[in-house]
C-alpha positions as CSV (number, residue, x, y, z in Angstrom):
1,M,55.8,144.0,-29.9
2,N,55.4,144.6,-26.1
3,L,52.6,147.0,-25.1
4,L,52.2,148.3,-21.6
5,F,48.7,149.2,-20.5
6,R,48.3,151.6,-17.6
7,T,44.7,151.5,-16.4
8,D,42.7,150.8,-13.2
9,A,39.4,149.4,-12.1
10,S,37.4,149.9,-8.9
11,V,33.9,150.1,-7.6
12,G,34.0,153.9,-8.2
13,S,35.6,153.9,-11.6
14,G,34.1,150.7,-12.9
15,T,35.7,148.1,-15.2
16,G,35.2,149.7,-18.6
17,H,38.7,151.2,-18.9
18,V,40.3,147.8,-18.4
19,M,37.9,145.8,-20.6
20,R,38.4,148.0,-23.6
21,C,42.2,147.8,-23.0
22,L,41.7,144.0,-22.9
23,A,40.2,144.2,-26.4
24,L,43.3,145.9,-27.7
25,A,45.4,143.3,-25.9
26,H,43.5,140.6,-27.7
27,A,44.3,142.2,-31.1
28,L,47.9,142.5,-30.0
29,Q,48.1,138.8,-28.9
30,D,46.5,137.7,-32.2
31,A,49.2,139.6,-34.0
32,G,51.9,137.9,-32.0
33,G,52.5,140.6,-29.4
34,H,52.7,140.6,-25.6
35,A,50.3,142.6,-23.3
36,I,51.4,143.9,-19.9
37,F,48.8,145.5,-17.6
38,A,50.0,147.8,-14.8
39,M,47.1,148.4,-12.4
40,A,47.3,150.3,-9.1
41,D,43.6,149.6,-8.5
42,A,42.0,146.3,-9.4
43,M,39.4,143.8,-8.2
44,P,40.1,140.0,-7.6
45,A,37.6,138.8,-10.1
46,L,39.1,141.1,-12.8
47,E,42.7,140.1,-11.9
48,E,41.7,136.5,-12.4
49,R,40.1,137.3,-15.7
50,L,43.2,139.0,-17.0
51,R,45.4,136.1,-16.0
52,M,43.1,133.7,-17.8
53,E,43.6,135.9,-20.9
54,N,47.3,135.2,-20.7
55,V,48.0,138.9,-19.8
56,E,50.9,139.8,-17.7
57,L,49.7,141.7,-14.6
58,L,51.7,144.1,-12.5
59,R,50.5,145.9,-9.4
60,P,52.5,149.2,-8.9
61,K,51.9,150.7,-5.4
62,V,51.2,154.3,-6.5
63,S,48.6,157.0,-6.3
64,P,46.9,156.8,-9.7
65,G,47.9,159.7,-12.0
66,S,50.6,161.1,-9.7
67,P,54.2,161.9,-10.8
68,D,55.4,158.8,-8.9
69,D,52.9,156.8,-11.0
70,A,54.3,158.2,-14.2
71,K,57.9,157.5,-13.0
72,Q,57.1,153.9,-12.2
73,T,55.2,153.4,-15.4
74,V,58.3,154.6,-17.3
75,E,60.5,152.2,-15.4
76,L,58.1,149.3,-16.0
77,A,57.9,150.1,-19.8
78,Q,61.7,150.2,-20.0
79,K,62.1,147.0,-18.0
80,K,59.6,145.2,-20.2
81,N,61.0,146.6,-23.4
82,A,57.7,148.3,-24.3
83,S,58.2,151.2,-26.6
84,W,54.4,152.0,-26.5
85,V,52.3,152.7,-23.4
86,A,48.4,152.8,-23.6
87,V,46.9,154.9,-20.9
88,D,43.2,154.7,-20.1
89,G,41.7,156.5,-17.1
90,Y,40.3,159.9,-16.1
91,H,43.1,160.7,-13.6
92,F,45.9,160.7,-16.2
93,G,46.2,164.3,-17.2
94,A,48.5,166.4,-19.4
95,E,51.4,166.4,-16.9
96,Y,51.3,162.6,-16.6
97,Q,51.3,162.3,-20.4
98,S,54.2,164.7,-20.7
99,L,56.3,162.8,-18.2
100,L,55.9,159.6,-20.3
101,K,56.7,161.4,-23.5
102,T,59.8,163.1,-22.0
103,A,61.1,159.7,-21.1
104,G,61.0,158.7,-24.7
105,L,57.9,156.5,-24.7
106,K,55.3,156.3,-27.5
107,L,51.9,157.1,-26.0
108,L,48.4,156.0,-26.8
109,F,45.9,158.0,-24.7
110,V,42.4,156.5,-24.5
111,D,39.8,159.2,-23.7
112,D,36.1,159.9,-23.6
113,N,35.7,163.5,-22.6
114,G,38.1,165.8,-24.4
115,G,38.7,169.4,-23.4
116,G,41.9,168.7,-21.4
117,E,44.7,171.2,-20.7
118,S,46.8,169.6,-23.5
119,Y,47.4,166.3,-25.2
120,P,51.1,165.5,-25.9
121,A,50.3,161.9,-26.7
122,D,51.3,160.4,-30.0
123,L,47.7,159.0,-30.5
124,V,44.5,160.1,-28.9
125,L,41.7,157.5,-29.2
126,N,38.1,158.5,-28.5
127,Q,35.8,155.7,-29.8
128,N,32.5,157.5,-29.0
129,A,30.0,158.7,-31.5
130,H,30.3,162.3,-30.3
131,A,34.1,162.5,-30.6
132,S,35.3,165.4,-32.8
133,P,38.6,167.2,-33.4
134,G,37.2,170.2,-31.6
135,L,37.5,168.3,-28.3
136,Y,41.3,168.2,-28.8
137,R,42.3,171.6,-30.0
138,N,45.1,171.7,-27.4
139,R,46.9,168.7,-28.8
140,D,50.5,168.7,-29.9
141,L,51.3,169.1,-33.6
142,Q,52.4,165.5,-33.9
143,T,49.4,164.1,-32.1
144,R,47.1,162.0,-34.3
145,L,43.4,161.5,-33.5
146,L,41.5,158.2,-33.8
147,L,37.9,159.3,-33.4
148,G,34.5,157.6,-33.5
149,P,33.0,154.1,-33.3
150,R,35.1,153.0,-36.3
151,Y,37.8,152.5,-33.6
152,A,35.5,150.9,-31.0
153,M,37.6,148.2,-29.5
154,L,35.8,144.9,-28.9
155,R,37.1,141.8,-27.3
156,R,38.0,138.6,-29.1
157,E,34.7,136.9,-28.3
158,F,32.9,139.3,-30.6
159,A,34.9,138.5,-33.7
160,Q,32.7,135.5,-34.7
161,W,29.6,137.7,-34.6
162,R,30.8,140.3,-37.1
163,Q,28.7,138.9,-40.0
164,W,25.8,137.7,-37.8
165,K,22.3,138.9,-38.8
166,R,19.8,139.6,-36.0
167,E,16.1,138.6,-36.4
168,I,13.6,141.1,-35.0
169,P,10.6,139.3,-33.5
170,P,7.1,140.8,-33.4
171,I,7.2,141.0,-29.6
172,A,10.5,141.2,-27.7
173,L,10.4,138.7,-24.8
174,K,14.1,138.3,-24.0
175,L,15.7,141.1,-22.0
176,L,19.3,141.7,-21.1
177,V,20.1,144.0,-18.2
178,T,23.8,145.1,-17.9
179,L,24.7,148.1,-15.9
180,G,28.5,148.1,-15.8
181,G,31.2,146.3,-13.9
182,S,30.4,147.9,-10.5
183,D,27.1,149.9,-10.5
184,P,27.8,151.8,-7.2
185,G,24.4,153.4,-7.2
186,N,22.6,150.0,-7.6
187,T,20.6,151.0,-10.6
188,T,20.3,147.3,-11.3
189,L,17.9,147.1,-8.4
190,K,15.8,149.9,-9.8
191,V,15.5,148.0,-13.1
192,I,14.5,144.8,-11.4
193,D,11.9,146.7,-9.5
194,A,10.7,148.1,-12.8
195,L,10.1,144.6,-14.2
196,Q,7.4,144.1,-11.6
197,D,5.4,146.9,-13.4
198,V,6.0,145.7,-17.0
199,K,2.7,144.5,-18.4
200,V,4.1,141.9,-20.8
201,D,3.4,138.2,-20.4
202,G,6.3,135.8,-21.0
203,L,9.1,138.3,-20.5
204,E,12.4,136.7,-19.6
205,A,15.3,138.7,-18.1
206,V,19.0,138.0,-17.8
207,V,20.7,140.4,-15.4
208,V,24.5,140.6,-15.6
209,V,26.2,141.6,-12.4
210,G,29.8,142.9,-12.9
211,A,32.9,141.9,-11.0
212,G,32.9,145.0,-8.8
213,N,29.2,145.1,-7.9
214,P,28.9,145.4,-4.1
215,Y,25.2,144.5,-4.0
216,L,25.3,140.9,-5.3
217,E,23.7,139.3,-2.2
218,L,20.9,141.8,-2.1
219,L,20.2,141.4,-5.8
220,E,20.1,137.6,-5.4
221,R,17.5,137.9,-2.6
222,I,15.4,140.4,-4.6
223,V,15.4,138.1,-7.7
224,V,14.2,135.1,-5.7
225,T,11.1,137.1,-4.5
226,S,10.5,139.1,-7.6
227,G,7.9,136.9,-9.1
228,R,9.3,137.4,-12.6
229,N,11.5,135.2,-14.8
230,V,14.8,136.8,-13.9
231,R,18.2,135.1,-13.9
232,L,21.4,136.6,-12.5
233,V,24.7,136.1,-14.2
234,R,27.9,137.2,-12.4
235,N,31.1,138.0,-14.1
236,A,29.8,136.9,-17.5
237,N,32.5,135.7,-19.9
238,S,30.1,135.2,-22.8
239,M,28.6,138.6,-23.2
240,A,28.4,138.2,-27.0
241,E,26.2,135.1,-26.7
242,L,24.0,136.8,-24.1
243,M,23.6,139.8,-26.3
244,A,22.8,137.7,-29.4
245,S,20.2,135.7,-27.4
246,A,18.4,138.9,-26.2
247,D,15.7,140.8,-28.1
248,V,16.2,144.1,-26.2
249,A,18.5,145.5,-23.5
250,I,18.7,148.0,-20.7
251,S,22.3,149.1,-20.3
252,A,24.7,151.6,-18.9
253,A,26.1,154.0,-21.5
254,G,29.6,152.8,-21.3
255,S,31.8,150.6,-23.6
256,T,29.0,148.0,-23.7
257,C,27.2,150.3,-26.1
258,W,29.6,149.4,-28.9
259,E,29.2,145.7,-28.3
260,M,25.5,146.0,-28.6
261,C,25.9,148.1,-31.7
262,L,27.9,145.3,-33.4
263,L,25.1,142.8,-32.6
264,G,22.3,145.2,-33.5
265,L,20.7,144.9,-30.1
266,P,18.0,147.5,-29.5
267,A,18.9,149.1,-26.1
268,I,17.5,151.6,-23.6
269,L,20.5,153.5,-22.2
270,I,20.9,154.9,-18.7
271,D,23.9,157.0,-17.9
272,L,25.4,156.1,-14.6
273,A,28.0,158.8,-14.6
274,P,28.4,162.3,-16.2
275,N,30.9,161.0,-18.7
276,Q,28.3,158.6,-20.1
277,R,25.7,161.2,-20.9
278,A,27.3,162.5,-24.2
279,V,27.6,158.9,-25.4
280,A,23.9,158.1,-24.7
281,R,22.6,161.4,-26.1
282,Q,24.5,161.0,-29.4
283,L,23.4,157.4,-29.9
284,H,19.8,158.5,-29.2
285,A,20.3,161.3,-31.8
286,L,21.5,158.7,-34.3
287,S,18.5,156.5,-33.6
288,A,21.0,153.8,-32.6
289,A,19.6,153.5,-29.0
290,I,17.0,155.1,-26.7
291,H,18.5,157.4,-24.0
292,L,16.2,157.4,-21.0
293,G,18.2,159.7,-18.8
294,G,20.5,159.6,-15.8
295,A,20.2,156.9,-13.1
296,A,19.4,159.4,-10.4
297,E,16.8,161.2,-12.4
298,I,14.5,158.4,-13.7
299,S,12.1,156.2,-11.8
300,S,11.3,152.5,-12.0
301,V,7.9,153.5,-13.6
302,Q,9.7,155.4,-16.4
303,I,11.9,152.4,-17.0
304,A,8.9,150.1,-17.2
305,R,7.0,152.3,-19.6
306,A,10.0,152.8,-21.9
307,L,10.6,149.0,-21.9
308,E,7.0,148.2,-22.7
309,S,7.0,150.6,-25.6
310,L,10.2,149.1,-27.1
311,I,8.9,145.6,-26.6
312,D,5.7,146.3,-28.5
313,S,7.2,148.2,-31.4
314,R,8.9,146.0,-33.9
315,Q,9.4,149.0,-36.2
316,T,11.4,150.9,-33.5
317,R,13.5,147.9,-32.8
318,E,14.3,147.3,-36.4
319,R,15.3,151.0,-36.9
320,I,17.6,151.0,-33.8
321,S,19.2,147.7,-34.8
322,Q,19.9,148.9,-38.3
323,Q,21.4,152.2,-37.3
324,A,23.4,150.7,-34.5
325,R,24.9,148.1,-36.8
326,K,26.2,150.8,-39.2
327,L,28.4,152.3,-36.5
328,V,30.5,149.3,-35.5
329,D,32.1,146.5,-37.5
330,G,34.1,144.8,-34.8
331,R,37.5,145.6,-36.2
332,G,38.3,148.8,-34.2
333,A,41.1,147.2,-32.1
334,E,42.9,146.0,-35.3
335,R,42.7,149.5,-36.7
336,V,44.1,151.0,-33.6
337,L,46.9,148.4,-33.5
338,A,47.9,149.3,-37.1
339,F,49.0,152.8,-35.9
340,L,51.1,151.2,-33.2
341,D,53.1,149.0,-35.5
342,E,56.5,150.8,-35.8
343,D,57.8,148.0,-38.0
344,F,55.4,148.9,-40.8
345,R,55.1,152.2,-42.7
346,L,53.7,153.7,-45.8
347,R,55.6,156.2,-47.9
348,P,54.7,157.9,-51.2
349,T,55.7,156.1,-54.4
350,M,58.5,157.7,-56.4
351,Q,59.7,157.4,-60.0
352,S,62.7,155.6,-58.7
353,D,60.3,152.7,-57.7
354,S,59.6,152.0,-61.3
355,R,61.6,148.8,-61.7
356,L,60.4,147.4,-58.4
357,L,56.8,148.0,-59.3
358,W,57.3,146.7,-62.8
359,E,58.8,143.4,-61.4
360,W,55.9,143.1,-59.0
361,A,53.3,143.8,-61.6
362,N,54.8,141.2,-64.0
363,D,55.1,138.5,-61.4
364,P,53.2,135.5,-62.9
365,E,50.9,135.2,-59.9
366,V,50.0,138.9,-60.1
367,R,49.3,138.7,-63.8
368,A,47.1,135.7,-63.3
369,V,44.7,137.5,-61.0
370,S,44.9,140.9,-62.9
371,F,42.3,142.0,-65.5
372,G,45.1,142.1,-68.1
373,I,47.0,138.9,-68.0
374,H,49.7,139.7,-70.5
375,P,53.2,141.0,-69.3
376,I,53.5,144.8,-69.2
377,P,56.3,146.3,-71.4
378,W,58.9,148.3,-69.5
379,E,58.5,151.5,-71.5
380,Q,54.7,151.4,-71.1
381,H,55.1,150.9,-67.3
382,V,57.6,153.8,-66.9
383,S,55.2,156.2,-68.9
384,W,52.2,155.0,-66.9
385,L,53.9,155.6,-63.5
386,K,55.1,159.0,-64.5
387,S,51.6,160.1,-65.5
388,K,50.1,158.6,-62.3
389,L,52.5,160.4,-60.0
390,A,51.6,163.7,-61.7
391,E,47.9,163.0,-61.5
392,P,46.2,164.8,-58.5
393,S,43.4,162.1,-58.3
394,A,45.9,159.2,-58.0
395,L,47.6,158.3,-54.7
396,L,50.3,155.7,-54.7
397,Y,52.1,154.3,-51.7
398,I,54.9,151.8,-51.0
399,A,54.6,149.8,-47.8
400,T,58.0,149.1,-46.0
401,D,59.2,147.1,-43.1
402,Q,61.4,148.2,-40.1
403,N,64.4,148.1,-42.4
404,E,62.6,150.3,-45.0
405,Q,62.5,147.3,-47.3
406,P,59.5,147.5,-49.7
407,I,56.8,145.0,-49.0
408,G,54.0,145.9,-51.3
409,Q,52.1,148.7,-53.0
410,V,48.8,150.4,-52.6
411,R,47.1,152.6,-55.2
412,Y,44.0,154.8,-55.0
413,Q,42.1,156.4,-57.8
414,L,40.0,159.2,-56.3
415,E,36.6,160.5,-57.6
416,E,34.9,163.0,-55.3
417,T,34.1,161.1,-52.1
418,R,35.0,157.7,-53.4
419,A,38.3,155.9,-54.1
420,T,39.1,152.7,-56.1
421,L,41.8,150.6,-54.5
422,S,44.3,148.2,-55.9
423,V,47.0,146.4,-53.9
424,S,49.7,143.9,-54.3
425,L,52.5,142.3,-52.2
426,G,56.0,141.2,-53.2
427,T,56.3,137.5,-53.7
428,E,58.3,136.8,-50.5
429,F,55.9,138.7,-48.3
430,R,52.7,136.8,-49.2
431,G,50.9,134.6,-46.7
432,K,52.5,136.3,-43.6
433,G,49.8,138.8,-42.6
434,Y,51.4,141.8,-44.3
435,G,48.4,142.3,-46.6
436,T,46.1,142.8,-43.6
437,K,48.4,145.3,-41.9
438,M,49.0,147.1,-45.2
439,L,45.3,147.5,-45.9
440,F,44.4,148.6,-42.3
441,L,47.0,151.3,-42.4
442,A,46.3,152.4,-46.0
443,T,42.6,152.7,-45.6
444,E,42.8,154.6,-42.3
445,E,45.4,156.9,-43.8
446,L,43.1,157.7,-46.7
447,F,40.1,158.3,-44.5
448,Q,42.1,160.6,-42.2
449,S,43.8,162.6,-44.9
450,S,41.1,163.1,-47.5
451,S,37.3,163.6,-47.9
452,V,36.8,160.1,-49.1
453,T,34.0,158.3,-47.4
454,A,33.9,155.0,-49.3
455,I,36.6,152.8,-50.9
456,D,35.8,150.4,-53.7
457,A,37.8,147.3,-54.7
458,Y,37.2,144.8,-57.5
459,V,38.5,141.3,-57.2
460,K,38.3,138.5,-59.7
461,S,36.0,135.8,-58.4
462,S,38.7,133.2,-58.7
463,N,41.2,135.1,-56.5
464,N,40.4,133.4,-53.2
465,A,43.4,135.0,-51.4
466,S,42.3,138.5,-52.2
467,L,38.7,137.7,-51.4
468,R,39.7,136.6,-47.9
469,L,42.0,139.6,-47.5
470,F,39.4,142.3,-48.2
471,E,36.8,140.6,-46.0
472,S,39.4,140.4,-43.1
473,V,39.8,144.1,-43.0
474,G,36.1,145.0,-43.0
475,F,35.2,145.4,-46.7
476,H,31.7,144.0,-47.5
477,R,30.6,142.4,-50.7
478,N,28.4,144.6,-52.8
479,G,27.5,142.1,-55.5
480,T,29.2,140.9,-58.6
481,E,30.0,142.6,-61.8
482,T,31.8,141.9,-65.1
483,I,35.0,143.7,-66.0
484,Q,36.8,143.0,-69.3
485,D,34.5,139.9,-69.7
486,Q,35.6,138.6,-66.3
487,P,33.4,138.1,-63.2
488,V,34.5,140.2,-60.3
489,V,33.4,140.8,-56.7
490,H,32.7,144.4,-55.8
491,F,33.9,145.2,-52.3
492,V,33.1,148.4,-50.4
493,L,34.6,149.8,-47.2
494,E,32.6,152.7,-45.8
495,K,33.8,155.3,-43.3
496,S,31.4,156.1,-40.5
497,V,30.0,159.5,-41.2
498,L,28.5,161.1,-38.1
499,P,26.8,164.5,-37.8
């Protein structure tokens, strides 16, 4: 799969749009696809970063968001055989989207604000906690919405931290300061000034300066004379490690928020632009961060007092860390990618699938890991499938490839807001990554089309392949149980439920 990203980065717009696109590019690469970035505006350090990530970089000479921009984007997508285009930036309006759609392209539109004139895109992604369908009332009938931190796209470096557990010290002495890729208002300087007024002995600060920050030399001089233990890091390529090492953070309210949520890092948020305010306010309302205010509105003294309070209160930091961790599991990019895979589909199971399902169910490997190990008689199977297809609380799907060849099956048994899942693959499709794709697509389909908020799965303790499969798509272990005198692991996948 070739995926063309149309996005930009500059001192004014920052680097957040590009970096979250890079997260989706990582998921695409890990699945064997090819990422192409078309950027009219970029910065040398960011260009170098993209090339190091084995991303193909194109530099169209266009006015961002213009009809000519759309025309050249279509031409690039066609030339690169990219059927999908991911567009991320505030200057790509309804007309731009329509031009791409009219040309026959599939469109993923990455957004933060909502309220646009219309949304003709195939998919609209808003990974923020305040995202809601009400923001996109003007979408086309075929447009699907991917909303909330469940779809927060994090780069590859964060994958190894998904199961990491943060320890909350009595006093927080390690501070991370990260105020975006450009910080045109130099809020970083205001924070460094605030550190002079923080009455905490032993405080150590790491200040990350982004690729587009125009004040690097000034900040370096200020740090030398600050009298505090402050270290500047430019163009950090190991943000996950820096976040894991910190006890608290002061951050812009951009995409970095979701990285900190994954790592449970208690943070004070400062919105550097109007589009960040809703993000910061909602995280504050969820007790997943502290929103201090807008960069132009707050003083260094206010920053110092808020930081002192957070440093001293272990209880506050524990609450923020726990609430933040609930929002993001680090698999958002893979969930988004599942909706872009045109070679993989789910369709409702039909009675005509009886023989196929019967053969799959009686496969010796399937019977060995099932709770009932004996072969299933044909007549019993036909009767069972007929009753399940007529049962409102049962949902059955067949997964197919690009040639509509059946690959596997997914079955849900619904009970109010929970569903119990069972899944299996045809013999020839095992060990090829189909199970992961099938579960990503099937679980998202259920969460989007029903009132289910949690999915349960029960796997025999000896079934190592299925244990790995469920963990790989974000299910967490909820203890062990005994079913039919057999030890099983109870897995749960929860949908983020936001007010």
